[in-house]
MARFIPA-647574 format. One record per residue (C-alpha): residue in three letters; residue number from 1; z, x, y. Coordinates in pm, 1 decimal. Each point is the difference from the previous one (the first is absolute). Layout:
<sites>
@resn ALA; resi NUM; zz Z; xx X; yy Y
...
</sites>
This chain:
<sites>
@resn MET; resi 1; zz 1248.5; xx -2972.5; yy -5703.6
@resn THR; resi 2; zz 246.0; xx 235.7; yy 183.7
@resn ILE; resi 3; zz -111.5; xx 148.3; yy 330.9
@resn THR; resi 4; zz 211.8; xx 274.0; yy 153.1
@resn VAL; resi 5; zz -35.8; xx 36.8; yy 372.0
@resn SER; resi 6; zz 154.7; xx 198.1; yy 287.0
@resn ILE; resi 7; zz 218.5; xx -190.7; yy 240.5
@resn SER; resi 8; zz -235.9; xx 84.4; yy 292.5
@resn ASP; resi 9; zz -297.7; xx -123.6; yy -194.1
@resn PHE; resi 10; zz 177.2; xx -314.2; yy -93.9
@resn ARG; resi 11; zz 93.1; xx -70.0; yy 373.4
@resn GLN; resi 12; zz -367.2; xx 45.8; yy 105.1
@resn ASN; resi 13; zz -140.8; xx -221.2; yy -270.1
@resn ILE; resi 14; zz 293.7; xx -243.4; yy -73.1
@resn SER; resi 15; zz -214.1; xx -311.7; yy -26.5
@resn ASP; resi 16; zz -228.2; xx 165.2; yy -259.7
@resn TYR; resi 17; zz 298.0; xx 109.6; yy -215.5
@resn LEU; resi 18; zz 166.5; xx -345.3; yy 41.3
@resn ALA; resi 19; zz -327.3; xx -162.0; yy -130.8
@resn LYS; resi 20; zz 2.7; xx 243.9; yy -296.1
@resn ALA; resi 21; zz 361.7; xx -88.2; yy -77.6
@resn ARG; resi 22; zz -92.2; xx -376.7; yy 11.9
@resn ALA; resi 23; zz -277.1; xx 74.0; yy -247.1
@resn GLY; resi 24; zz 249.3; xx 140.5; yy -243.3
@resn ASP; resi 25; zz 1.3; xx 378.4; yy 81.2
@resn THR; resi 26; zz 323.1; xx 194.2; yy 46.1
@resn ILE; resi 27; zz 11.6; xx 212.7; yy 316.6
@resn VAL; resi 28; zz 227.5; xx 300.5; yy -4.1
@resn LEU; resi 29; zz 93.7; xx 153.9; yy 338.9
@resn LYS; resi 30; zz 50.5; xx 370.3; yy -6.9
@resn ASP; resi 31; zz 163.3; xx 227.7; yy 262.3
@resn GLU; resi 32; zz -241.7; xx 289.9; yy -9.8
@resn LYS; resi 33; zz 225.1; xx 230.9; yy 187.4
@resn LYS; resi 34; zz 282.3; xx -36.1; yy -259.3
@resn ASN; resi 35; zz -246.3; xx -59.6; yy -284.6
@resn GLU; resi 36; zz 200.7; xx -302.8; yy -119.9
@resn GLU; resi 37; zz -73.4; xx -361.3; yy -59.3
@resn VAL; resi 38; zz 203.5; xx -219.1; yy 230.8
@resn ALA; resi 39; zz -115.5; xx -356.9; yy -64.6
@resn GLU; resi 40; zz -204.4; xx -226.6; yy -231.4
@resn LEU; resi 41; zz -182.7; xx -304.8; yy 110.3
@resn ILE; resi 42; zz -62.9; xx -255.8; yy -270.3
@resn GLY; resi 43; zz -181.0; xx -323.1; yy 68.8
@resn LYS; resi 44; zz 173.8; xx -320.8; yy -94.2
@resn LYS; resi 45; zz -137.5; xx -143.9; yy -321.7
@resn LYS; resi 46; zz -112.6; xx -361.7; yy 20.6
@resn TRP; resi 47; zz 87.4; xx -246.7; yy -268.8
@resn ASP; resi 48; zz -293.3; xx -71.0; yy -224.2
@resn ALA; resi 49; zz 68.6; xx -320.8; yy -195.8
@resn VAL; resi 50; zz -323.6; xx 24.2; yy -190.7
@resn ALA; resi 51; zz 70.8; xx 360.6; yy -119.7
@resn PHE; resi 52; zz 354.8; xx -103.9; yy -96.7
@resn ARG; resi 53; zz -116.6; xx -296.1; yy -211.4
@resn LYS; resi 54; zz -255.7; xx 230.9; yy -169.2
@resn ALA; resi 55; zz 263.3; xx 253.0; yy -81.4
@resn LEU; resi 56; zz 234.2; xx -272.2; yy -129.2
@resn HIS; resi 57; zz -268.5; xx -135.0; yy -235.4
@resn GLU; resi 58; zz -96.4; xx 349.1; yy -130.4
@resn ALA; resi 59; zz 369.2; xx 80.2; yy -71.4
@resn ALA; resi 60; zz 76.9; xx -340.2; yy -165.7
@resn GLY; resi 61; zz 76.9; xx 47.7; yy -367.7
@resn VAL; resi 62; zz 33.7; xx 375.6; yy 9.6
@resn PHE; resi 63; zz 368.6; xx -9.2; yy -92.8
@resn THR; resi 64; zz 48.1; xx -237.4; yy -298.1
@resn ALA; resi 65; zz 255.4; xx -20.0; yy -280.6
@resn LYS; resi 66; zz -280.7; xx 87.6; yy -235.4
@resn ASN; resi 67; zz -68.0; xx 340.0; yy 158.0
@resn HIS; resi 68; zz 360.8; xx 63.6; yy 117.0
@resn PRO; resi 69; zz 232.5; xx -136.7; yy -271.9
@resn GLU; resi 70; zz 290.1; xx 182.5; yy 167.1
@resn TRP; resi 71; zz -22.3; xx -259.7; yy 281.0
@resn ARG; resi 72; zz 4.0; xx -319.1; yy -215.4
@resn THR; resi 73; zz 334.1; xx -138.8; yy 125.1
@resn LYS; resi 74; zz 212.9; xx 66.5; yy 303.6
@resn ARG; resi 75; zz 255.8; xx 188.2; yy -220.1
@resn ASP; resi 76; zz -292.7; xx 218.6; yy -138.2
@resn VAL; resi 77; zz -100.4; xx 82.4; yy 364.3
@resn ILE; resi 78; zz 362.2; xx 88.6; yy 80.9
@resn ARG; resi 79; zz 22.3; xx 226.5; yy -289.7
@resn TRP; resi 80; zz -327.3; xx 161.4; yy 75.2
@resn VAL; resi 81; zz 95.2; xx 61.7; yy 361.1
@resn GLU; resi 82; zz 348.8; xx 155.9; yy -102.2
@resn LYS; resi 83; zz -179.9; xx 230.3; yy -254.4
@resn SER; resi 84; zz -251.3; xx 106.5; yy 252.5
@resn ARG; resi 85; zz 267.8; xx 76.8; yy 258.3
@resn LYS; resi 86; zz 203.0; xx 194.4; yy -250.3
@resn ALA; resi 87; zz -303.9; xx 205.6; yy -87.4
@resn ALA; resi 88; zz -53.5; xx 70.0; yy 364.0
@resn ASP; resi 89; zz 357.8; xx 115.5; yy 74.0
@resn ARG; resi 90; zz -49.4; xx 374.5; yy -12.3
@resn THR; resi 91; zz 195.9; xx 284.0; yy 151.2
@resn PHE; resi 92; zz -154.4; xx 322.9; yy 110.7
@resn ASN; resi 93; zz 180.5; xx 331.6; yy 9.9
@resn VAL; resi 94; zz -94.2; xx 193.2; yy 302.4
@resn SER; resi 95; zz 75.3; xx 373.1; yy -7.1
@resn ARG; resi 96; zz 55.9; xx 167.5; yy 324.7
</sites>
């Protein structure tokens, strides 16, 4: 959850907002006089080995040669990447 708070309110309740950041919330500090956001406080995420292992097991086997024949060999992958990059190379004419 993102919480937007004035700088003065943040100063008065800094320990509460730090606890919220530790819990995973994002705290946005806003200068009310200028009506602009000046900072964002994001709590440091902790490494969760159990969640990582679970995600790895869920993703295992998703990309196989059977469901992605364009990735069968290293050369096939290179061709696929080159083709994708060429398709992404676009130019845009901007009229002024």
